[in-house]
C-alpha positions as CSV (number, residue, x, y, z in Angstrom):
1,X,0.2,-0.1,-0.4
2,X,2.9,2.1,1.1
3,X,4.8,1.8,-3.0
4,X,1.3,2.7,-4.5
5,X,1.2,5.2,-2.4
6,X,4.6,5.6,-3.4
7,X,3.8,5.9,-6.8
8,X,0.8,7.5,-7.0
9,X,3.2,11.4,-5.3
10,X,6.1,10.9,-7.7
11,X,3.1,10.2,-10.6
12,X,1.5,13.1,-9.3
13,X,5.0,15.0,-9.2
14,X,6.0,14.3,-12.3
15,X,2.4,15.0,-14.1
16,X,2.8,19.0,-12.4
17,X,6.6,19.0,-13.9
18,X,5.4,17.9,-17.0
19,X,2.3,20.2,-17.1
20,X,4.5,23.2,-16.3
21,X,7.2,22.5,-18.7
22,X,3.8,22.8,-21.2
23,X,2.1,25.9,-20.1
24,X,6.2,27.5,-20.3
25,X,5.6,26.4,-24.0
26,X,2.9,27.9,-24.3
27,X,3.8,31.1,-22.6
28,X,6.5,31.7,-25.2
29,X,4.0,31.2,-27.4
30,X,1.6,33.2,-26.4
31,X,4.7,35.7,-26.3
32,X,5.9,35.6,-29.9
33,X,2.0,35.9,-30.4
34,X,2.5,38.7,-28.6
35,X,4.3,40.3,-30.6
36,X,2.7,39.8,-34.1
37,X,-1.2,41.1,-33.0
38,X,-3.3,42.9,-30.5
39,X,-4.5,40.8,-28.2
40,X,-4.4,42.7,-24.7
41,X,-7.5,43.8,-23.3
42,X,-7.9,48.0,-22.1
43,X,-3.6,47.7,-21.6
44,X,-1.2,51.0,-22.8
45,X,1.0,49.7,-26.0
46,X,3.8,51.4,-27.0
47,X,6.1,51.4,-29.8
48,X,3.6,48.7,-32.0
49,X,3.8,49.8,-35.7
50,X,0.1,48.6,-37.1
51,X,0.3,47.1,-40.8
52,X,-1.9,48.7,-43.7
53,X,-4.8,47.3,-44.7
54,X,-7.5,48.2,-47.4
55,X,-11.3,47.2,-47.8
56,X,-14.4,48.2,-48.9
57,X,-16.4,51.5,-47.7
58,X,-20.2,50.8,-47.3
59,X,-19.9,52.8,-50.7
60,X,-17.7,50.0,-52.5
61,X,-14.9,52.3,-52.4
62,X,-11.5,51.3,-51.7
63,X,-9.9,52.8,-48.3
64,X,-6.1,52.2,-46.7
65,X,-6.0,53.3,-43.0
66,X,-3.3,54.7,-43.5
67,X,-5.6,57.5,-45.9
68,X,-5.9,58.3,-42.3
69,X,-3.1,58.8,-41.0
70,X,-2.3,62.5,-39.3
71,X,-4.1,62.2,-36.6
72,X,-4.9,60.1,-34.3
73,X,-7.0,57.2,-34.8
74,X,-9.9,55.4,-33.9
75,X,-10.4,51.9,-34.5
76,X,-13.6,50.4,-34.4
77,X,-14.7,46.9,-34.5
78,X,-18.4,46.3,-34.9
79,X,-21.9,45.1,-36.2
80,X,-25.7,44.9,-36.8
81,X,-26.3,42.4,-35.1
82,X,-23.8,43.7,-31.6
83,X,-26.6,44.9,-28.7
84,X,-22.9,47.4,-27.7
85,X,-21.9,47.9,-30.8
86,X,-25.2,49.7,-31.2
87,X,-25.6,51.4,-28.6
88,X,-21.5,52.6,-29.4
89,X,-21.8,53.5,-32.6
90,X,-24.0,56.7,-32.3
91,X,-21.6,58.0,-29.6
92,X,-19.2,57.4,-32.0
93,X,-21.1,59.3,-34.9
94,X,-21.6,62.2,-32.7
95,X,-17.7,62.3,-32.0
96,X,-17.1,62.3,-35.5
97,X,-19.2,64.6,-36.1
98,X,-17.6,67.1,-32.9
99,X,-14.4,66.6,-32.8
100,X,-12.3,66.4,-36.8
101,X,-8.3,65.9,-34.2
102,X,-9.3,62.5,-34.7
103,X,-9.8,59.7,-37.4
104,X,-13.2,57.7,-36.5
105,X,-13.0,54.5,-38.4
106,X,-15.1,51.8,-38.2
107,X,-14.4,48.2,-39.4
108,X,-17.9,46.7,-39.6
109,X,-17.0,42.5,-39.0
110,X,-19.2,41.9,-42.5
111,X,-18.0,38.3,-42.2
112,X,-20.7,38.1,-39.3
113,X,-23.6,39.6,-41.3
114,X,-25.9,38.9,-43.6
115,X,-24.6,41.0,-46.5
116,X,-23.4,43.6,-47.4
117,X,-27.1,44.8,-48.0
118,X,-28.1,44.5,-44.9
119,X,-24.7,46.8,-42.9
120,X,-25.8,49.7,-45.9
121,X,-29.2,49.5,-45.5
122,X,-28.7,49.8,-41.0
123,X,-26.4,52.4,-41.4
124,X,-28.1,54.7,-43.7
125,X,-31.7,54.1,-41.4
126,X,-29.2,55.1,-38.5
127,X,-28.1,57.9,-40.5
128,X,-24.5,57.3,-40.0
129,X,-21.9,59.2,-42.1
130,X,-18.5,58.2,-40.4
131,X,-16.6,55.8,-42.3
132,X,-17.3,52.3,-42.6
133,X,-14.9,49.4,-43.4
134,X,-16.1,45.9,-44.5
135,X,-13.8,43.1,-43.3
136,X,-15.9,40.4,-45.6
137,X,-13.3,37.7,-44.8
138,X,-13.1,38.7,-41.5
139,X,-8.8,38.4,-42.1
140,X,-8.0,41.8,-40.6
141,X,-10.7,40.9,-37.6
142,X,-7.7,38.0,-37.5
143,X,-5.0,40.3,-38.2
144,X,-5.7,42.1,-34.8
145,X,-6.1,39.0,-32.9
146,X,-10.0,37.8,-33.9
147,X,-11.7,39.2,-30.5
148,X,-15.1,39.9,-29.4
149,X,-17.4,43.5,-30.7
150,X,-16.7,46.1,-30.2
151,X,-13.1,46.6,-30.2
152,X,-11.5,49.7,-29.4
153,X,-7.7,50.0,-30.8
154,X,-6.1,54.1,-31.0
155,X,-3.3,54.5,-33.3
156,X,-0.9,57.8,-32.8
157,X,-1.6,59.8,-36.1
158,X,2.1,57.8,-37.4
159,X,0.4,54.3,-37.0
160,X,1.3,53.2,-33.5
161,X,-0.7,51.5,-31.6
162,X,-1.5,52.4,-28.2
163,X,-4.4,51.4,-26.4
164,X,-7.6,48.9,-27.1
165,X,-11.0,48.1,-25.9
166,X,-12.8,44.7,-25.1
167,X,-16.5,46.7,-25.1
168,X,-18.4,49.5,-26.0
169,X,-16.6,53.2,-24.5
170,X,-18.0,57.0,-24.8
171,X,-17.6,60.2,-25.4
172,X,-15.4,60.6,-22.4
173,X,-13.2,58.1,-23.2
174,X,-12.0,58.5,-25.9
175,X,-11.0,61.9,-25.0
176,X,-8.9,60.7,-21.7
177,X,-7.2,58.5,-24.5
178,X,-6.6,60.5,-26.8
179,X,-5.2,63.5,-23.9
180,X,-2.7,61.4,-23.1
181,X,-0.7,61.0,-26.9
């Protein structure tokens, strides 16, 4: 019986060591992923240049992220079916209309929508004229970590990722982050 207990303890300890070894490999992999993508929540990131991308807007015109450089950029990922997004978008529209020193750019998770027409009609019905880009394949959302929506990524005027938030935000939150730049 004592031998069985000793063997059990040794096996448990070996299992713990093995699990820690695997976890350390995953930690390293996660660190490498962090270095190449954005997948943190509400933390400040610095010196992280974002790669350019090109997407159509709801008018069908191709637009690149770099078209918006020069002013701080608030990049918001959203969908028409997302309740918190629907609460946030009117605030973003208001901010877009009143704060000309900041670029508000929204990216619709079009790959999760019924159609592009759904997004276009929805935005038109709501009276939104802020930039709405269509991520039809989900590739851009995945490039930024494949996170839930809404997600907001703050970029400096030269395209460095400085902050990221999961969930809806308001105008005051945007002001607080922009004032830190």
